[in-house]
C-alpha positions as CSV (number, residue, x, y, z in Angstrom):
1,X,-12.3,0.2,35.4
2,X,-12.5,-3.1,34.1
3,X,-12.9,-3.6,30.5
4,X,-16.5,-4.9,28.6
5,X,-14.6,-5.7,25.1
6,X,-11.3,-5.2,22.9
7,X,-11.1,-3.4,20.1
8,X,-9.2,-5.9,17.4
9,X,-8.9,-4.8,13.6
10,X,-11.3,-1.6,14.1
11,X,-13.9,-4.2,15.2
12,X,-15.7,-4.8,18.8
13,X,-15.0,-8.1,20.1
14,X,-16.5,-9.3,23.5
15,X,-14.6,-10.7,26.3
16,X,-16.3,-14.0,25.9
17,X,-15.5,-14.4,21.9
18,X,-11.8,-12.7,22.5
19,X,-11.4,-15.7,24.9
20,X,-13.0,-18.3,23.0
21,X,-10.6,-17.5,20.3
22,X,-7.5,-16.9,21.8
23,X,-7.9,-12.6,20.6
24,X,-6.4,-10.0,22.5
25,X,-6.9,-6.1,21.2
26,X,-7.7,-2.5,22.9
27,X,-9.8,-2.7,26.0
28,X,-12.7,-0.9,25.7
29,X,-14.2,0.5,29.2
30,X,-17.8,1.1,30.0
31,X,-18.1,4.5,29.5
32,X,-20.1,6.7,27.0
33,X,-17.9,6.3,24.0
34,X,-19.6,5.1,20.6
35,X,-17.9,1.2,21.5
36,X,-19.1,0.8,24.9
37,X,-22.5,2.0,23.9
38,X,-22.9,-0.4,21.0
39,X,-22.3,-3.2,23.8
40,X,-24.0,-1.7,26.6
41,X,-26.9,-1.5,24.2
42,X,-27.0,-4.5,23.1
43,X,-26.9,-6.1,26.1
44,X,-29.5,-3.6,27.3
45,X,-31.8,-5.1,24.8
46,X,-31.4,-8.5,25.8
47,X,-32.6,-7.8,29.1
48,X,-35.7,-6.5,27.8
49,X,-36.2,-9.3,26.4
50,X,-35.0,-11.8,29.2
51,X,-37.7,-9.1,30.8
52,X,-40.5,-9.5,28.3
53,X,-40.1,-13.2,28.6
54,X,-40.7,-13.8,32.3
55,X,-43.5,-11.3,32.1
56,X,-45.6,-12.2,29.0
57,X,-46.8,-15.7,27.7
58,X,-45.1,-17.7,24.7
59,X,-42.6,-14.8,24.0
60,X,-41.1,-15.0,20.7
61,X,-38.1,-12.9,19.2
62,X,-37.0,-11.7,15.8
63,X,-34.2,-9.5,15.7
64,X,-33.0,-6.8,18.6
65,X,-30.0,-4.0,17.0
66,X,-28.3,-1.2,17.9
67,X,-29.6,1.5,16.5
68,X,-28.5,5.3,15.7
69,X,-31.2,6.7,18.6
70,X,-30.3,3.3,21.3
71,X,-31.7,-0.2,20.4
72,X,-35.2,-2.2,19.6
73,X,-36.4,-5.7,19.8
74,X,-39.2,-6.8,17.7
75,X,-41.2,-9.9,19.5
76,X,-44.5,-11.2,19.6
77,X,-46.4,-12.5,22.9
78,X,-50.1,-14.0,23.4
79,X,-50.9,-10.4,25.4
80,X,-51.4,-7.2,24.6
81,X,-48.7,-4.8,25.6
82,X,-48.9,-1.2,25.3
83,X,-47.0,2.1,27.0
84,X,-48.6,1.4,30.2
85,X,-46.5,-1.5,30.3
86,X,-43.2,0.5,29.2
87,X,-43.0,0.6,33.0
88,X,-43.6,-2.8,34.0
89,X,-40.9,-4.1,32.1
90,X,-38.3,-1.3,33.2
91,X,-39.1,-2.9,36.8
92,X,-38.4,-6.2,35.8
93,X,-35.1,-5.5,34.0
94,X,-34.0,-3.7,37.0
95,X,-34.8,-6.9,39.0
96,X,-32.9,-9.2,37.0
97,X,-29.9,-6.9,36.5
98,X,-29.6,-7.2,40.7
99,X,-29.3,-11.3,39.8
100,X,-25.8,-10.3,38.5
101,X,-26.2,-13.1,35.5
102,X,-23.1,-13.9,33.7
103,X,-23.7,-13.5,29.6
104,X,-22.1,-16.7,28.7
105,X,-21.8,-17.2,24.5
106,X,-21.5,-20.8,22.8
107,X,-21.5,-22.0,19.0
108,X,-24.0,-24.5,17.6
109,X,-24.0,-25.4,13.9
110,X,-26.9,-23.9,11.5
111,X,-28.7,-27.5,11.7
112,X,-28.4,-27.8,15.7
113,X,-29.9,-24.5,15.4
114,X,-32.9,-25.3,13.2
115,X,-33.5,-28.0,15.5
116,X,-33.2,-26.0,18.5
117,X,-35.5,-23.5,17.3
118,X,-37.8,-25.7,15.2
119,X,-41.2,-24.5,17.0
120,X,-39.9,-20.6,16.5
121,X,-40.9,-19.3,13.2
122,X,-39.4,-15.8,14.1
123,X,-35.7,-18.2,15.1
124,X,-36.3,-20.1,11.7
125,X,-36.5,-16.6,9.8
126,X,-33.6,-15.1,11.6
127,X,-31.5,-18.4,10.4
128,X,-32.6,-17.9,7.0
129,X,-30.9,-14.9,7.1
130,X,-27.7,-15.8,8.1
131,X,-25.0,-17.1,5.7
132,X,-23.0,-19.0,7.9
133,X,-22.4,-22.5,8.7
134,X,-22.5,-21.8,12.5
135,X,-24.3,-19.5,14.6
136,X,-23.7,-17.9,18.3
137,X,-26.0,-18.1,21.2
138,X,-25.9,-15.6,24.3
139,X,-27.2,-16.9,27.5
140,X,-28.0,-15.3,30.7
141,X,-29.8,-16.9,33.4
142,X,-32.7,-19.0,31.6
143,X,-32.8,-16.6,28.5
144,X,-31.1,-17.0,25.4
145,X,-31.4,-16.1,22.1
146,X,-29.2,-16.1,18.5
147,X,-26.9,-13.5,18.4
148,X,-23.4,-11.8,16.7
149,X,-22.6,-9.6,19.6
150,X,-21.1,-8.4,21.2
151,X,-22.1,-8.1,24.7
152,X,-20.9,-7.4,28.0
153,X,-19.4,-10.2,30.4
154,X,-22.3,-9.6,32.8
155,X,-26.0,-7.8,33.7
156,X,-24.8,-6.0,36.5
157,X,-23.7,-3.9,34.5
158,X,-26.5,-2.4,33.0
159,X,-27.9,0.1,35.3
160,X,-28.8,3.2,33.7
161,X,-31.4,2.9,30.5
162,X,-34.9,3.8,30.0
163,X,-37.6,2.3,27.5
164,X,-39.0,5.2,25.3
165,X,-41.8,3.9,23.0
166,X,-43.6,1.3,21.7
167,X,-44.9,0.4,18.2
168,X,-45.8,-1.6,15.5
169,X,-43.0,-3.0,12.9
170,X,-43.6,-5.8,10.1
171,X,-41.3,-8.5,10.2
172,X,-38.4,-8.0,8.4
173,X,-39.5,-4.2,7.4
174,X,-41.9,-6.0,4.6
175,X,-45.5,-4.9,4.5
176,X,-46.6,-8.6,3.1
177,X,-45.5,-10.2,6.4
178,X,-47.0,-10.2,10.0
179,X,-46.6,-7.0,12.2
180,X,-44.8,-7.5,15.4
181,X,-44.2,-5.5,18.7
182,X,-41.3,-3.0,18.8
183,X,-40.3,-1.9,22.0
184,X,-37.6,1.3,21.6
185,X,-35.0,1.9,24.2
186,X,-31.8,3.8,25.0
187,X,-29.2,3.0,27.6
188,X,-26.0,4.8,29.1
189,X,-22.8,4.4,31.2
190,X,-24.0,7.0,34.1
191,X,-27.4,8.4,35.7
192,X,-26.7,12.1,34.3
193,X,-25.7,11.2,30.9
194,X,-29.0,9.3,30.8
195,X,-31.0,12.1,32.5
196,X,-29.2,14.9,29.8
197,X,-30.6,12.8,27.2
198,X,-34.3,12.5,28.0
199,X,-34.5,16.1,28.9
200,X,-33.2,16.9,25.2
201,X,-35.6,14.4,24.1
202,X,-38.6,16.1,26.0
203,X,-37.5,19.3,24.8
204,X,-37.1,17.5,21.3
205,X,-40.9,16.6,21.7
206,X,-41.9,20.1,22.3
207,X,-39.8,21.3,19.0
208,X,-41.0,18.5,16.7
209,X,-41.6,20.0,13.7
210,X,-45.0,18.2,12.9
211,X,-46.3,19.5,15.9
212,X,-45.0,23.1,15.5
213,X,-46.4,22.6,11.8
214,X,-49.6,22.3,12.3
215,X,-49.7,25.3,14.8
216,X,-48.7,27.6,12.6
217,X,-50.1,26.4,9.8
218,X,-47.1,25.4,7.6
219,X,-47.9,22.1,5.8
220,X,-50.5,19.5,5.8
221,X,-50.4,15.7,5.0
222,X,-53.8,14.3,3.7
223,X,-54.3,10.7,3.5
224,X,-56.2,11.1,0.4
225,X,-53.5,12.9,-1.6
226,X,-51.2,10.0,-0.3
227,X,-48.4,9.1,1.7
228,X,-45.0,11.3,1.8
229,X,-46.5,13.9,-0.3
230,X,-47.0,17.4,1.8
231,X,-48.9,20.3,1.2
232,X,-47.6,23.7,1.7
233,X,-49.9,25.8,3.4
234,X,-49.7,29.6,2.6
235,X,-47.4,30.4,5.7
236,X,-45.3,27.1,5.0
237,X,-45.3,28.5,1.4
238,X,-44.2,31.8,2.0
239,X,-41.6,30.6,4.5
240,X,-40.0,28.3,1.8
241,X,-40.2,30.9,-0.7
242,X,-38.0,33.6,1.5
243,X,-35.3,30.5,1.4
244,X,-35.2,30.1,-2.1
245,X,-35.3,33.9,-2.9
246,X,-32.2,33.9,-0.7
247,X,-30.4,31.2,-2.2
248,X,-31.5,32.1,-5.6
249,X,-29.1,35.4,-5.0
250,X,-26.6,34.0,-3.1
251,X,-26.0,31.5,-6.0
252,X,-26.0,34.0,-9.0
253,X,-23.8,36.1,-6.9
254,X,-20.9,32.9,-6.8
255,X,-21.7,32.4,-11.2
256,X,-24.2,29.7,-11.2
257,X,-26.6,29.8,-13.9
258,X,-30.1,28.8,-13.3
259,X,-31.7,25.8,-15.5
260,X,-34.6,23.8,-15.4
261,X,-34.7,20.0,-16.2
262,X,-38.1,18.0,-16.9
263,X,-39.7,16.0,-14.0
264,X,-39.6,12.7,-16.5
265,X,-37.3,11.4,-18.8
266,X,-37.0,8.7,-21.1
267,X,-35.6,5.3,-19.1
268,X,-32.8,4.8,-21.7
269,X,-31.2,7.8,-19.8
270,X,-31.4,6.5,-16.9
271,X,-29.9,3.2,-18.2
272,X,-27.1,4.9,-19.4
273,X,-26.5,7.3,-16.4
274,X,-26.8,3.9,-14.3
275,X,-29.5,4.8,-11.9
276,X,-31.8,2.1,-13.8
277,X,-29.5,-1.0,-12.6
278,X,-28.3,0.8,-9.6
279,X,-31.4,2.5,-8.3
280,X,-34.4,1.8,-9.8
281,X,-36.3,0.4,-7.0
282,X,-36.5,3.7,-5.5
283,X,-37.7,5.1,-9.1
284,X,-41.5,5.5,-10.5
285,X,-42.2,4.5,-14.0
286,X,-44.1,5.1,-16.6
287,X,-45.1,4.5,-20.5
288,X,-46.3,7.3,-22.7
289,X,-46.6,5.9,-26.5
290,X,-45.1,2.6,-25.4
291,X,-42.0,4.2,-24.6
292,X,-40.8,4.1,-21.0
293,X,-39.9,6.7,-19.0
294,X,-38.5,7.3,-15.5
295,X,-40.0,10.0,-12.5
296,X,-36.7,11.6,-11.5
297,X,-35.3,10.8,-8.6
298,X,-32.1,13.5,-9.2
299,X,-31.5,16.1,-11.2
300,X,-27.7,15.1,-12.7
301,X,-29.3,13.9,-16.0
302,X,-30.9,16.7,-16.7
303,X,-28.6,19.1,-16.0
304,X,-25.8,17.1,-18.2
305,X,-28.5,17.4,-21.2
306,X,-28.2,21.5,-20.2
307,X,-24.2,20.9,-20.7
308,X,-24.8,18.7,-23.8
309,X,-27.0,21.6,-25.8
310,X,-23.6,24.1,-26.3
311,X,-19.9,23.1,-27.7
312,X,-17.7,24.2,-24.7
313,X,-14.3,25.0,-24.4
314,X,-11.4,25.2,-21.8
315,X,-12.2,28.8,-21.4
316,X,-15.9,28.4,-20.2
317,X,-15.1,26.4,-17.4
318,X,-16.3,26.1,-14.8
319,X,-19.6,25.7,-15.8
320,X,-22.3,26.1,-12.8
321,X,-26.2,25.1,-13.2
322,X,-28.3,25.1,-10.5
323,X,-31.9,24.2,-9.7
324,X,-34.6,23.9,-7.0
325,X,-35.7,20.4,-8.6
326,X,-38.3,18.3,-7.7
327,X,-37.9,14.6,-7.3
328,X,-39.8,11.5,-6.4
329,X,-38.5,9.0,-4.5
330,X,-40.1,5.3,-3.9
331,X,-39.7,5.5,0.5
332,X,-41.1,2.1,2.3
333,X,-44.3,3.7,3.9
334,X,-42.8,3.1,8.0
335,X,-40.1,4.9,6.7
336,X,-42.1,8.1,6.1
337,X,-41.6,11.0,8.9
338,X,-43.5,14.6,8.4
339,X,-41.0,16.1,6.6
340,X,-37.9,14.6,7.3
341,X,-38.5,11.8,4.7
342,X,-40.8,12.3,2.4
343,X,-41.7,10.9,-1.4
344,X,-41.4,13.9,-3.2
345,X,-39.4,16.8,-2.0
346,X,-36.9,19.5,-3.9
347,X,-33.2,19.5,-3.9
348,X,-31.7,23.2,-3.5
349,X,-29.2,21.1,-6.4
350,X,-26.4,22.2,-8.5
351,X,-23.6,20.6,-10.7
352,X,-20.1,22.4,-11.5
353,X,-18.4,20.9,-14.7
354,X,-14.6,21.7,-14.3
355,X,-11.8,20.6,-15.4
356,X,-9.3,18.4,-13.0
357,X,-6.9,21.7,-12.5
358,X,-10.3,23.7,-10.5
359,X,-11.9,20.4,-8.5
360,X,-9.9,21.8,-5.1
361,X,-10.6,25.5,-6.1
362,X,-14.3,24.9,-6.5
363,X,-14.7,22.0,-4.2
364,X,-13.6,25.2,-1.6
365,X,-16.0,27.7,-3.0
366,X,-18.7,25.3,-1.9
367,X,-17.8,24.4,1.4
368,X,-17.1,28.2,1.3
369,X,-21.4,28.8,0.6
370,X,-21.9,25.9,3.1
371,X,-19.9,27.6,5.8
372,X,-22.2,31.0,5.3
373,X,-25.5,28.9,5.7
374,X,-24.9,27.2,8.8
375,X,-23.3,30.0,10.6
376,X,-26.4,32.2,9.5
377,X,-28.8,29.9,11.2
378,X,-26.7,28.9,14.1
379,X,-25.7,25.7,13.0
380,X,-22.4,23.9,14.0
381,X,-21.5,21.4,11.8
382,X,-18.6,18.6,10.6
383,X,-17.5,17.1,7.9
384,X,-17.1,13.5,6.6
385,X,-15.7,11.9,3.4
386,X,-17.5,9.0,1.8
387,X,-16.0,6.7,0.0
388,X,-16.6,3.5,-2.8
389,X,-19.9,1.8,-1.5
390,X,-20.3,-2.0,-2.5
391,X,-22.7,-1.0,-5.0
392,X,-21.0,1.2,-7.0
393,X,-19.5,2.0,-11.4
394,X,-16.2,3.3,-12.3
395,X,-13.2,1.8,-12.0
396,X,-11.1,1.3,-9.0
397,X,-8.7,3.7,-10.3
398,X,-11.4,6.6,-10.9
399,X,-12.5,6.6,-7.3
400,X,-9.3,6.6,-6.1
401,X,-8.1,9.8,-7.8
402,X,-11.7,11.1,-7.1
403,X,-11.2,10.5,-3.1
404,X,-7.5,11.6,-2.9
405,X,-9.3,15.0,-5.0
406,X,-11.8,15.9,-2.4
407,X,-9.1,14.5,0.9
408,X,-6.7,17.0,-1.1
409,X,-9.3,20.0,-1.1
410,X,-10.0,19.7,2.6
411,X,-6.6,19.1,3.6
412,X,-5.3,22.5,1.5
413,X,-7.5,24.5,3.3
414,X,-7.1,23.4,6.7
415,X,-10.6,21.6,7.2
416,X,-10.8,19.2,9.7
417,X,-13.1,16.0,8.6
418,X,-13.4,12.1,8.8
419,X,-14.2,9.2,6.5
420,X,-16.8,7.1,6.3
421,X,-16.2,4.1,4.5
422,X,-18.3,2.8,1.9
423,X,-20.8,5.8,2.1
424,X,-19.9,7.6,-1.4
425,X,-22.7,7.3,-3.9
426,X,-23.0,4.5,-6.4
427,X,-21.2,7.1,-9.1
428,X,-18.8,9.0,-7.1
429,X,-17.3,9.8,-3.2
430,X,-19.0,12.5,-1.5
431,X,-18.5,15.0,1.2
432,X,-21.4,14.8,3.7
433,X,-22.3,17.9,5.7
434,X,-23.9,16.9,9.2
435,X,-25.3,19.9,11.4
436,X,-25.8,19.9,15.0
437,X,-29.1,21.8,16.1
438,X,-29.8,24.0,19.1
439,X,-30.4,20.9,21.6
440,X,-27.6,19.2,20.4
441,X,-29.0,16.8,17.8
442,X,-27.1,16.0,14.5
443,X,-28.9,16.1,11.2
444,X,-27.0,14.6,7.9
445,X,-28.1,17.8,5.8
446,X,-25.6,18.3,2.5
447,X,-23.5,16.6,0.4
448,X,-21.0,17.6,-2.2
449,X,-20.2,14.6,-4.6
450,X,-17.0,14.3,-7.2
451,X,-18.4,12.3,-10.2
452,X,-15.8,11.2,-13.4
453,X,-18.5,8.3,-14.2
454,X,-21.8,10.3,-15.5
455,X,-19.3,12.8,-17.7
456,X,-17.8,9.1,-19.2
457,X,-21.2,7.7,-19.3
458,X,-22.6,10.4,-21.5
459,X,-19.9,11.4,-23.3
460,X,-19.3,14.4,-21.8
461,X,-16.3,16.5,-23.4
462,X,-14.8,20.1,-23.5
463,X,-12.0,21.4,-26.1
464,X,-8.9,22.0,-24.3
465,X,-6.0,24.5,-25.3
466,X,-4.6,22.3,-27.7
467,X,-8.0,21.7,-29.4
468,X,-8.1,18.1,-27.7
469,X,-11.5,16.5,-26.4
470,X,-11.1,16.4,-22.5
471,X,-13.6,15.1,-20.0
472,X,-15.1,17.6,-17.5
473,X,-15.5,16.5,-14.1
474,X,-19.0,16.8,-12.7
475,X,-19.5,17.9,-8.8
476,X,-23.3,17.5,-7.5
477,X,-24.0,19.8,-4.9
478,X,-26.8,20.5,-2.3
479,X,-26.4,22.5,0.7
480,X,-30.1,22.3,2.2
481,X,-30.0,18.7,0.9
482,X,-33.8,19.4,0.2
483,X,-36.3,22.1,1.3
484,X,-38.6,20.2,2.9
485,X,-35.8,18.5,5.3
486,X,-34.0,21.7,6.2
487,X,-37.6,23.5,6.6
488,X,-38.3,20.5,9.1
489,X,-34.6,21.0,10.9
490,X,-35.0,24.8,10.8
491,X,-38.2,24.4,12.8
492,X,-37.2,22.3,15.4
493,X,-33.9,24.0,15.9
494,X,-35.7,27.3,16.2
495,X,-38.5,25.7,17.8
496,X,-41.0,27.6,15.8
497,X,-39.6,31.0,16.4
498,X,-38.2,32.1,12.7
499,X,-35.2,34.7,12.5
500,X,-37.2,37.9,10.7
501,X,-35.7,37.0,7.4
502,X,-37.1,33.9,7.1
503,X,-40.5,33.5,9.6
504,X,-43.8,32.7,7.4
505,X,-45.4,36.3,8.8
506,X,-42.8,39.2,9.9
507,X,-45.6,41.4,11.4
508,X,-48.9,40.9,12.7
509,X,-51.8,43.9,12.0
510,X,-54.3,44.0,14.8
511,X,-57.1,46.4,14.5
512,X,-58.6,47.0,17.6
513,X,-61.9,48.2,15.8
514,X,-62.9,48.1,12.9
515,X,-62.8,51.6,11.8
516,X,-58.9,50.9,12.3
517,X,-58.7,48.0,9.3
518,X,-58.1,50.8,6.2
519,X,-54.8,51.5,8.2
520,X,-53.9,48.1,9.0
521,X,-54.2,47.3,5.1
522,X,-52.8,50.4,4.0
523,X,-49.8,49.9,6.3
524,X,-50.3,46.0,4.8
525,X,-49.6,46.8,1.8
526,X,-46.5,49.1,2.4
527,X,-44.8,46.2,3.4
528,X,-45.3,44.1,0.6
529,X,-43.5,46.7,-1.0
530,X,-40.4,46.2,1.3
531,X,-40.8,42.9,0.3
532,X,-42.4,41.9,3.9
533,X,-45.4,39.6,4.8
534,X,-47.8,40.7,7.0
535,X,-51.9,39.2,8.4
536,X,-54.4,41.0,9.7
537,X,-56.1,39.6,12.4
538,X,-59.5,41.5,12.3
539,X,-62.1,38.5,13.6
540,X,-64.8,39.3,15.1
541,X,-63.1,38.1,18.3
542,X,-62.1,40.1,21.4
543,X,-58.3,42.1,21.4
544,X,-57.1,39.8,23.4
545,X,-57.8,36.5,22.0
546,X,-56.8,37.8,18.4
547,X,-53.3,39.1,19.3
548,X,-53.1,35.5,21.5
549,X,-53.7,34.2,18.0
550,X,-50.5,35.8,16.8
551,X,-48.5,34.3,19.0
552,X,-49.8,31.2,18.8
553,X,-48.5,31.8,15.4
554,X,-45.1,32.4,16.3
555,X,-45.1,36.0,14.5
556,X,-41.9,38.0,15.1
557,X,-43.4,41.3,15.4
558,X,-47.0,42.7,16.5
559,X,-48.3,46.1,15.8
560,X,-51.7,47.1,17.3
561,X,-53.4,50.0,15.5
562,X,-56.2,52.3,17.7
563,X,-57.2,55.5,17.4
564,X,-54.1,57.0,17.8
565,X,-52.1,55.3,15.3
566,X,-54.4,56.1,13.0
567,X,-54.7,59.9,13.8
568,X,-50.7,60.0,14.5
569,X,-49.4,57.5,11.6
570,X,-47.1,56.0,14.5
571,X,-47.1,52.0,15.2
572,X,-47.3,50.4,18.6
573,X,-45.0,47.8,18.3
574,X,-44.7,43.9,20.8
575,X,-41.4,42.3,19.9
576,X,-42.4,38.8,20.3
577,X,-38.3,38.4,20.5
578,X,-37.2,40.6,22.6
579,X,-40.5,40.7,24.5
580,X,-40.3,45.1,24.8
581,X,-43.1,47.0,23.5
582,X,-42.3,50.5,21.9
583,X,-43.8,52.7,19.8
584,X,-42.8,54.5,17.0
585,X,-43.3,56.7,13.6
586,X,-44.4,54.7,10.8
587,X,-41.4,56.0,8.4
588,X,-39.0,54.4,10.9
589,X,-41.1,51.3,11.3
590,X,-41.0,50.5,7.5
591,X,-37.0,51.2,8.4
592,X,-36.6,48.9,11.2
593,X,-38.4,45.7,8.9
594,X,-36.9,46.8,5.8
595,X,-33.3,46.5,7.4
596,X,-34.5,43.3,9.5
597,X,-35.4,41.4,6.6
598,X,-32.5,42.5,4.6
599,X,-29.8,41.8,7.3
600,X,-28.9,38.2,5.7
601,X,-26.7,37.9,2.8
602,X,-25.5,34.6,2.2
């Protein structure tokens, strides 16, 4: 197979650029590798723009990048474009691809570009964002656009694609700017992979946690409350409480102590920590008695103050604090998405204060904790070590030392990992945990961060063996990431069919007639004593309708109570998961429920 681009010094360079600059490298062939898809999808975005230009009037284009989900292009035309137009644009893209236009590249100076695009305000805005004195332009047929590439050599290679959706997007992501039209698309190297991807997207749509959350009455968002601030309804709050309870016990067994810090701290503390300078645009601030306070975006400063409360010896370490800490972060309105991206969320946060010699042992223990949780929920996962970002605090020496400590912990335990260059937190490197759900989607979940900078900034210390003052290392750790996001992921992973041990309602009790309600309440009380939640479906509706309502709520077990059950103290069970029906005594039923809700141990 012919090459479509090359890899040179870890950079993808298209054949046009390589020929112009005389560069050689490792060939990239047209397949579904990340490198090849980067080139293919970039070119598919341009083919879409060419189709839009040929179909609509006065088309002007802003940017059209490749993103994790595929690609998109922001543009405007004189006509209104809706979802129904996507098939028409796709058809035109196929027609253009059959013309086999070569994709040509040329360079002009910034001054020439400003003259060339002088009547196009979107292009002039793009040019403002380019620091170089020269810009590259890619041309195919009668269409051309500013672009850095990389691109395919010819449009004939673009065959298997789909336009997914249309949306509005503010120019440059700034709500003060005009709204542009954005079309999202996907492209692959072969038909089968595209077909499988579209099947996955259909399944993902069915599993959308916002849709299932509404059906199961787990959570809601209200405009009058504010965007990005979820309200947990009774069923969702029960699910969340179960998860919190399981994790609380697991933390205590591993030697963590619960603490709780305030949700607002004086701004001076955030200045000391570096959050004010490095993360301030994501924080909320207010004044109290003429003193500036910052609403916490992270829990680490509160835990540092808990550590400072006592003097510590090397014999006390490691000290492990954990908190279900409510944090607030300013997110762009356009970035908000159900429980996945909110402005208020609760982290399963923990901080470990330890000696240098204890780092490997502590990281190993945390990763074992991660494995137990992820395997319990049936997630495959991978880990990435994220290194120093462009915006960071602390010396290069500290960064190199802490990155090496993470690598040592992974290597010595024979744990596979990838490197994410520049992906660390501003105060230290981290291990990111990425999980794969039931339909093959990858999610960023927990994180383990190593930090010598905050202990130095707050002058934390412990007494060493020779009574000398030594600075501890601080490990930041959240395994779920946040309860909001993790529950959103769990909802889609299980399509709302939660396992019994975290299901918001374990048992639906359906009394056939009003005379059976007393026994229903008696059973409900006994289930609560066991630690199980039930709901009695006793509305003035038909029996079948009440059973259907319980089914719609995805309750794992449904029990129907009639005269025989009341008289004999027996239970008629419908197991939603196994689709089986059975009868058993009340005592056997209660034993079964007790076993099922306690079968998990992190």
